[in-house]
C-alpha positions in Angstrom: 59.8 78.0 102.2 60.8 77.9 105.9 58.8 75.7 108.3 58.2 77.6 111.5 59.0 75.7 114.7 56.9 76.0 117.9 59.2 78.7 119.3 59.0 80.8 116.2 62.4 80.2 114.6 62.8 78.8 111.2 65.1 75.9 110.4 67.6 78.2 108.7 67.9 80.3 111.9 68.5 77.1 113.9 71.2 76.0 111.4 72.8 79.4 111.6 72.8 79.4 115.4 74.3 75.9 115.4 77.0 76.9 112.9 77.9 80.0 114.9 78.2 78.0 118.1 80.5 75.5 116.3 82.6 78.4 114.9 82.9 80.0 118.4 84.0 76.6 119.8 86.6 76.2 117.1 87.9 79.8 117.8 88.2 79.0 121.5 90.1 75.8 120.8 92.4 77.6 118.4 93.1 80.3 120.9 93.9 77.8 123.6 96.2 75.9 121.1 97.9 79.2 120.2 98.5 80.1 123.9 100.0 76.6 124.5 102.2 77.0 121.4 103.5 80.3 122.7 104.3 78.7 126.1 106.1 75.9 124.4 108.1 78.3 122.2 109.1 80.4 125.2 110.2 77.2 127.0 112.2 76.1 124.0 113.9 79.5 123.7 114.9 79.4 127.4 116.2 75.8 127.0 118.2 76.8 123.9 119.9 79.5 125.9 120.8 77.1 128.6 122.1 74.5 126.1 124.1 77.2 124.3 125.7 78.3 127.6 126.6 74.6 128.4 128.1 74.1 125.0 130.2 77.2 125.2 131.4 76.2 128.7 132.3 72.8 127.4 134.1 74.3 124.4 136.1 76.4 126.8 137.1 73.3 128.8 138.3 71.6 125.6 140.5 74.6 124.8 142.0 74.5 128.3 142.8 70.8 128.1 142.8 69.6 124.5 142.4 65.9 124.0 145.9 65.5 122.4 147.6 66.7 125.6 145.9 64.2 127.9 147.9 61.4 129.5 147.0 58.1 128.1 
């Protein structure tokens, strides 16, 4: 048996409204976290490309002047 509140809503309706509000908030937080994750992933992919270019350039330098041919 629902007990009616002064504004005409039962306790079950209030609980449902509260749960829906909580669910919407969790969805919003999840969407923001997903957007940030996508941004970080894009940054990491760009950084990976720059690192790969630097490593390939360094590899080319080693081929031009191998360590065994250096004066020492």
